[in-house]
C-alpha positions as CSV (number, residue, x, y, z in Angstrom):
1,M,0.0,0.0,0.0
2,S,1.5,3.4,-1.0
3,H,1.8,6.2,1.5
4,Q,-0.5,9.1,0.7
5,F,1.3,12.5,1.1
6,R,-1.2,15.0,2.6
7,S,0.8,17.6,4.4
8,P,4.3,18.4,5.5
9,S,3.5,17.0,8.9
10,S,2.2,13.8,7.5
11,F,5.2,13.5,5.3
12,S,7.5,13.8,8.3
13,L,5.9,10.7,9.8
14,F,7.5,8.4,7.2
15,L,10.7,10.4,6.7
16,H,12.3,8.6,9.6
17,R,13.9,5.2,9.6
18,G,11.6,2.3,10.5
19,K,11.4,1.8,14.3
20,K,9.2,-0.3,16.5
21,V,6.2,1.6,17.5
22,A,5.7,1.6,21.3
23,D,3.6,-1.3,22.6
24,M,2.9,-2.4,19.1
25,D,4.7,-5.2,17.1
26,M,4.9,-3.3,13.9
27,E,7.3,-1.0,12.1
28,Q,6.8,2.5,10.8
29,P,7.3,3.0,7.1
30,K,10.9,3.3,5.9
31,P,12.1,6.7,4.9
32,R,11.4,8.0,1.5
33,F,13.7,10.2,-0.5
34,V,11.5,10.6,-3.5
35,I,8.0,11.9,-3.7
36,S,5.9,11.3,-6.8
37,A,4.7,14.2,-8.9
38,S,1.1,13.1,-8.2
39,E,1.6,13.2,-4.5
40,A,3.3,16.6,-4.7
41,Q,0.5,18.0,-6.9
42,S,-2.2,16.7,-4.6
43,H,-0.9,19.0,-1.9
44,S,-2.7,22.4,-1.5
45,S,0.6,24.3,-1.3
46,P,2.6,25.3,-4.4
47,A,6.1,23.9,-4.7
48,A,7.6,27.3,-3.5
49,K,6.0,26.7,-0.1
50,L,6.1,22.9,-0.1
51,L,9.9,22.4,-0.5
52,P,11.0,24.5,2.5
53,S,8.3,22.9,4.7
54,L,10.0,19.5,4.0
55,V,13.5,20.5,4.9
56,S,13.2,20.3,8.7
57,P,11.8,16.7,8.7
58,A,14.3,15.7,6.1
59,Q,17.2,16.8,8.4
60,A,16.4,13.9,10.6
61,L,17.6,11.5,7.8
62,A,21.0,13.0,7.7
63,R,24.0,11.0,9.0
64,P,26.5,13.5,10.5
65,P,28.3,11.7,13.4
66,I,31.3,14.0,13.2
67,S,29.8,17.5,12.9
68,N,26.4,16.7,14.4
69,F,25.2,19.3,11.9
70,P,22.4,17.7,9.9
71,V,21.8,19.3,6.4
72,A,18.9,18.6,4.1
73,A,18.2,19.7,0.6
74,V,14.8,19.1,-0.9
75,G,14.5,19.7,-4.7
76,L,11.9,19.8,-7.4
77,G,12.7,18.0,-10.7
78,A,11.4,18.8,-14.2
79,S,9.1,15.8,-13.9
80,G,7.3,17.3,-10.8
81,R,8.9,14.8,-8.4
82,I,10.4,15.9,-5.2
83,F,13.8,14.6,-4.1
84,V,15.6,14.7,-0.7
85,G,19.3,14.9,-0.1
86,V,21.2,14.8,3.2
87,N,24.8,15.0,4.4
88,V,26.6,11.8,5.3
89,E,29.9,11.6,7.3
90,F,32.2,8.8,7.9
91,P,34.2,8.8,11.3
92,G,37.8,7.7,11.1
93,L,38.2,8.8,7.5
94,P,39.4,12.1,5.8
95,F,36.7,14.7,5.2
96,H,36.9,14.2,1.4
97,H,34.9,11.0,1.8
98,T,31.9,13.0,3.1
99,I,28.7,13.2,1.0
100,H,27.3,16.7,1.0
101,A,23.5,17.2,1.0
102,E,23.5,18.8,-2.5
103,Q,25.7,16.0,-3.8
104,F,23.3,13.5,-2.3
105,L,20.4,15.4,-3.9
106,L,21.9,15.3,-7.5
107,T,22.9,11.7,-7.1
108,N,19.3,10.9,-6.0
109,L,18.0,12.7,-9.2
110,S,20.4,10.7,-11.3
111,L,19.4,7.4,-9.8
112,H,15.8,8.0,-10.7
113,G,16.3,9.3,-14.2
114,E,15.4,12.9,-13.5
115,T,16.6,15.2,-16.3
116,R,16.7,18.6,-14.6
117,L,16.7,20.2,-11.1
118,D,14.5,23.3,-11.2
119,S,14.8,24.5,-7.6
120,F,15.6,23.3,-4.1
121,A,15.3,24.4,-0.5
122,V,18.2,23.8,1.9
123,S,18.7,24.1,5.6
124,A,22.0,26.0,5.4
125,A,23.7,28.0,2.7
126,P,25.4,25.7,0.2
127,C,29.2,25.6,0.7
128,G,31.5,26.6,-2.1
129,H,32.2,22.9,-2.7
130,C,28.5,22.3,-3.5
131,R,28.0,25.5,-5.4
132,Q,30.7,24.2,-7.7
133,F,29.3,20.7,-7.9
134,L,26.0,22.1,-9.1
135,Q,27.7,23.7,-12.1
136,E,27.7,20.2,-13.7
137,L,24.0,20.8,-14.6
138,R,23.0,22.5,-17.8
139,D,21.6,26.0,-17.0
140,A,23.0,25.7,-13.5
141,P,23.0,29.5,-12.9
142,D,19.2,29.5,-13.2
143,I,18.6,26.9,-10.5
144,Q,16.5,28.6,-7.7
145,I,17.7,28.1,-4.2
146,L,16.0,28.9,-0.9
147,I,17.9,28.8,2.4
148,T,15.4,28.1,5.3
149,S,17.7,29.3,8.0
150,H,17.8,32.8,6.6
151,T,15.6,35.5,8.3
152,N,13.6,36.2,5.2
153,P,14.0,33.2,3.0
154,H,13.2,33.4,-0.7
155,F,14.3,31.7,-3.9
156,T,17.4,33.1,-5.4
157,P,19.3,31.9,-8.5
158,L,22.5,30.0,-8.1
159,S,24.2,32.7,-10.1
160,H,23.8,34.9,-7.0
161,F,25.8,32.5,-4.9
162,L,28.5,31.9,-7.5
163,S,28.5,34.8,-9.9
164,H,31.8,34.2,-11.6
165,H,31.7,30.4,-12.1
166,F,34.0,27.9,-13.6
167,G,32.4,24.8,-15.1
168,P,31.8,22.5,-18.0
169,H,31.5,25.4,-20.4
170,D,35.2,26.1,-19.8
171,L,36.4,22.6,-20.6
172,L,33.9,20.7,-22.7
173,P,32.2,21.2,-26.2
174,K,28.7,22.8,-25.9
175,T,27.1,19.6,-27.2
176,A,28.8,17.3,-24.5
177,P,26.2,15.6,-22.3
178,L,26.2,17.0,-18.8
179,L,25.1,15.6,-15.5
180,L,21.5,14.2,-15.6
181,E,21.7,14.0,-19.4
182,H,21.8,10.7,-21.3
183,R,25.2,9.2,-21.9
184,H,26.8,5.8,-22.5
185,N,30.5,5.4,-22.0
186,A,30.8,2.3,-24.2
187,L,32.5,0.0,-21.7
188,S,32.3,-3.7,-21.7
189,L,33.5,-6.6,-19.6
190,P,34.4,-10.2,-20.5
191,I,31.4,-12.5,-20.3
192,P,31.0,-13.3,-16.5
193,Q,31.5,-16.8,-15.4
194,S,31.7,-17.2,-11.7
195,N,32.7,-13.6,-11.0
196,D,29.6,-12.2,-9.3
197,P,27.5,-11.6,-12.5
198,N,24.6,-10.3,-10.3
199,L,26.9,-7.4,-9.2
200,M,29.2,-7.1,-12.2
201,L,26.4,-6.2,-14.6
202,P,24.9,-3.4,-12.4
203,A,28.4,-2.0,-11.7
204,L,29.1,-2.0,-15.4
205,E,25.8,-0.2,-16.1
206,A,26.7,2.3,-13.5
207,A,30.2,2.8,-15.0
208,N,28.5,3.4,-18.4
209,N,26.3,6.0,-16.9
210,S,29.2,7.8,-15.1
211,H,29.7,11.5,-15.7
212,A,33.5,11.6,-16.1
213,P,34.2,13.9,-19.0
214,Y,37.3,15.5,-17.6
215,S,39.4,12.5,-16.9
216,A,37.7,10.0,-19.2
217,S,37.8,7.6,-16.3
218,P,34.2,6.4,-15.8
219,S,33.5,4.0,-12.9
220,G,30.7,2.4,-11.1
221,V,29.9,0.4,-7.9
222,A,27.3,-2.2,-7.1
223,L,26.5,-3.2,-3.5
224,L,24.7,-6.2,-2.2
225,D,23.0,-6.2,1.2
226,S,22.2,-9.1,3.5
227,K,18.6,-9.2,2.1
228,G,19.8,-9.7,-1.5
229,N,19.1,-6.1,-2.6
230,V,21.5,-4.5,-5.1
231,F,22.4,-0.9,-5.1
232,K,24.5,0.9,-7.8
233,G,26.1,4.2,-8.1
234,S,28.1,6.1,-10.7
235,Y,31.2,8.2,-10.4
236,I,30.3,11.9,-10.9
237,E,33.1,14.4,-11.8
238,S,33.3,18.1,-11.3
239,A,35.1,20.5,-13.6
240,A,37.0,21.7,-10.5
241,Y,38.1,18.0,-9.7
242,N,38.0,18.1,-5.9
243,P,34.2,18.3,-5.5
244,S,33.8,15.0,-7.6
245,L,31.8,12.2,-5.9
246,G,33.2,8.7,-6.0
247,P,31.2,5.7,-7.2
248,L,31.1,4.1,-3.8
249,Q,29.6,7.2,-2.2
250,A,27.1,7.3,-5.1
251,A,26.2,3.7,-4.4
252,L,25.8,4.5,-0.7
253,V,23.4,7.1,-1.6
254,A,21.4,4.4,-3.5
255,F,21.7,2.2,-0.4
256,I,20.3,4.9,1.9
257,V,17.6,6.0,-0.5
258,G,16.6,2.3,-0.8
259,G,16.0,2.0,2.9
260,G,19.4,0.7,4.0
261,G,20.2,1.1,7.6
262,D,23.6,0.2,9.2
263,Y,26.5,-0.1,6.7
264,D,27.4,-3.6,8.0
265,E,24.2,-4.8,6.1
266,I,26.4,-4.5,3.0
267,V,28.0,-7.9,2.4
268,A,29.5,-7.7,-1.1
269,A,30.6,-5.0,-3.5
270,V,31.9,-4.8,-7.1
271,L,33.7,-1.9,-8.7
272,V,34.0,-1.5,-12.4
273,E,36.5,1.0,-13.8
274,K,38.0,1.7,-17.2
275,E,41.3,-0.1,-18.0
276,G,44.2,2.3,-18.2
277,A,42.2,5.2,-16.6
278,V,44.1,8.1,-15.2
279,I,41.8,8.1,-12.2
280,K,41.8,5.0,-10.0
281,Q,38.9,4.4,-7.6
282,E,39.9,1.0,-6.1
283,P,42.3,2.1,-3.4
284,T,40.0,4.8,-1.9
285,A,36.9,2.6,-2.3
286,R,38.6,-0.1,-0.4
287,L,39.6,2.3,2.4
288,L,36.0,3.6,2.8
289,L,34.3,0.2,2.5
290,H,36.7,-1.4,5.0
291,S,35.9,1.4,7.5
292,I,32.1,1.2,7.3
293,S,31.7,-2.6,6.7
294,P,34.8,-4.5,7.4
295,R,33.4,-7.9,6.5
296,C,32.3,-6.8,3.1
297,H,34.5,-8.1,0.3
298,L,35.2,-5.7,-2.7
299,K,36.0,-7.1,-6.1
300,A,37.3,-4.8,-8.8
301,F,37.1,-5.4,-12.5
302,L,38.6,-3.4,-15.4
303,A,36.4,-2.7,-18.4
304,T,37.6,-1.9,-21.9
305,S,36.2,0.7,-24.3
306,C,34.2,-0.5,-27.2
307,H,32.7,1.3,-30.2
308,L,29.0,1.6,-30.4
309,P,27.5,1.0,-33.9
310,H,26.4,4.0,-35.7
311,S,22.6,4.3,-36.2
312,T,21.4,4.4,-39.8
């Protein structure tokens, strides 16, 4: 049975992870990070009021054990769907492994085939890292942003927060596909035999969807949890390099969005990256995975480039 979205308060009831209800042997619904267009449209408030009203309950889904500073970004896609992004931190690891709320948000859109981010409300002003990451979207300067912590919050274009921006337009042809746009990196693997085909193929698909135009080093990760669920994520590059999001982090976004709880539920992982690539994901992926789920075994495979047939 689907959950009916009636108001921000009712939405918050199923934003939280499933917990035993007091004196009742039943679980609350798992958190949802995507709200359908029909649910959003059924609400009486327009998106301009609806998005900021969802930010506070969404903050409860953040995982910031280092900073204890939960951040949530709630965005509206071109399809009319609403997407949630939160910050995720990993104790014991360098800060660059962290997933920022805006990175989570864009990854969530990508996982669900959304083609454009029109606007989003966020609990705190986007950091410079995220303002730069957002440049990977076409027409990024026009994205409308509302910061709920401001005294008089209102939607303002991204160009206000990063007026002199560096981005894909400085490095790529105008016709190059950007983040959230269709792409296929034409990677292939040998026919799998006993090498985890159930994870190899999703990881390969994620690598082929990877947005890596600056290094030409696409990669993807597939995770398997203890219940047999598979979650995949694609490497996402930034023109500024450092704000790029690794494929394991993207797969962890998929894990969280899919209702995953503790990271030790992850029991197997496969990484696919391009043979001879100048960017290598395996060492840093092993470091992160060993830290959050030590018993999980990661297998890495190298894919080769293939030429897609021309359509006639």
